[in-house]
C-alpha positions, 0 to 999 in steps of 0.5 A: 710107620717107623717104629717109636722107641724111647730109651730112658736114662732118667732117675726115678723111684724104685720099682715095687715088689710087685712088679710084672715082669712082662715088660722092662720097667720104664721109669729107671730107679736111681743108680745105687738102687740099681747097682744093689740090686744087681749085686744081690742077683749076683750073690743069690745066683753064686749061693743057689746057683740051682735055685736060680735056674729052676726059678728062670726056667718057670714062665714068668706069666704064672703065679708059681713064677711069682711066688718062687722068686719072692721065695728065692729072694727071701731066702738070701735075705738072711745075712748072706746077701742082704741083712734086711728088706729090698724093693725090686723089680722082678724083672731086673731081679731075674735079669741080674740072675740070668745075666750072672749065670750066663757070665759064669757059664758061657765064654764070649767066644761061644755066645754068639753061636748059642743064641743064633737061630737053629731051624734045628731046635724047637721053635721059641715062642716070645711072650710079649713084644718086649721078649721079642725085640730082646732076641732079635737084639741079642741074635743080631748083636751077640757080641755087643750084647755080651759086652754090655754084661761085662760092664758095670751097671749105671756106668759110663762103659754100660752106657757106651755099650747100650748106644753101640746096640741102638741100631739093632734096636731101632731095626727090631721094634716092628713099624708101628710100635712103640716101645719105651725102655730105661737101661736097667729094664732094657739090659735085663731084658737083654740078659733074659733073652740071651739066657733063654737063647743059650739053653740046650733046647730053648722053647723062640718062634721063628718070627723072633729072628732078625727079618731080612735087611735087619742088622744080624739077618742071615 
């Protein structure tokens, strides 16, 4: 049975702050909200990079993670990055933070080797089907994934970059599995997977590497 995959590009209400990060949000927020949250994420990373790294090192399924990412974002709504309040999805904020850290620390020519499967490293356990799919795509198409991070959110360039990873995305969804993404959620999921893979000693199992016959398999 073929995988069922929907890439949604619709306009919808902004996700609430209480949204879970386990899977990318399906209903897309409006373009201005996406851009604002992306800029906010970049700003708080620039202001407190160590704090961002500490938050992203936590398991997003834990109560501690939810508490810390809320504290971290609220702590920067003091005029440095935001004057007032912002409603957001945790996965989009975390994805924006991960993307900013990657762009700042990893050069394009280093990215592919950092995210590639390495049998010498400790296995990583993908914590959801979405994360496993994102890991597979990043490993299958590292250059095209990084190219997405070099585009402006909601831009035509981003749409073109997303289309370029379409075959890999289809190949990384398991047979019989139904998954839905919108562009902001997919971008965030890819950034979080890439950031996790790029850590010196990441904690994703071999099952998350591209399956033989899929794009990028070795």
